[in-house]
Phi, psi and omega in degrees: 000315184293326179294319182295321177295318179296318180293324178296316177301317182296311175309313182300313182298320179297318183289322178299318182297335182266356185288121186275353185290336180232355177259120189283165175302327178298321182293318178297319177302312182283348175060047179281151171265109191283331187245084178271149175282148177252119182259126179221128180057035177069014173249138177264124177240138180254157171305141180269136177226161178200178182245129179221125179056038175081006184234143176289143180220141176234158181292153180302323181300319177300313187292319181297318178300320183291318185291326181293319177292319178294330179294320176298318182289321178300325183295339182263349186279134175293146176285126178282132181248133175274107184298336178293330181256004185269103180261007170095031175299134181245308178195178173279126184275320177196161176242128177273129179230127185277147179218155179274320182230119184299317178302318182293319178296313182297328179296318176293308183288329182264315188271342177258312186269348175075020180282146180252146177288137175274098184291341183282344180276134179293140175232010180238008181261358180251155180282025175204162185276152180190180172202153183254125181239137177289138169224087191068238178261001175254187186214157165253134176255106176285125182234120178277088182220162179290143184258115185282353181274145178281153181272346180246158178077014179272159180303143177295322179268121187297335181295348180259011181230169171303132186205157178255133187250126182241128181277129177228178184261337188215103177291320179301323181291316178297324180297319179300316184301313180298317179298315180297328181273355183073020181269124182292158183201170170221152181270164175299133180289340181275351179095352179289163180283094177204148182227144178241136170219184178232147175279179181300339176259020176065021169288128183282145181229132171250139172237111184246131182287132178235161179267157176291000000 
């Protein structure tokens, strides 16, 4: 009887592994064994499966266990690149930010945030005033142009608005700088080390702390 039960369970497992209703193409591609036995107190128990409305269904515990294992494996999988669509993206070169008055914006970005101007970038060959500021190896391009976005009615928390994110080493130090300058800000709602503020034109900026 035990042998018949074991064979029946194995047959059920084989059927479940072939069921297309819940196994995604990604699962099929990675060829995972979705229903592994769990041994507790020397007794083998299998995830329970059943048929409802003509489709296989498994318990959420089984699905969560499968996802946990697959997540660990996926983290180790190299990313496959389609060479036909690989046009050579490397990094973000710069972010363009509109401002009403270049001097006012430069006072904020240079004197408050401490960013330096990239003197090598041309600022007199465009039909509007502007400046390029270094942010690590990338840049912010300040452009003195009309801003279609309103200055009022924007979300209080910059993370809920269009924003530029800058990686920094010490959020607490920047927080002290903003406090000293009387510039309002909000902290990350998730509790991670990140701070959000706005420049003089209400452009939202995020500063997120990263480790070395």
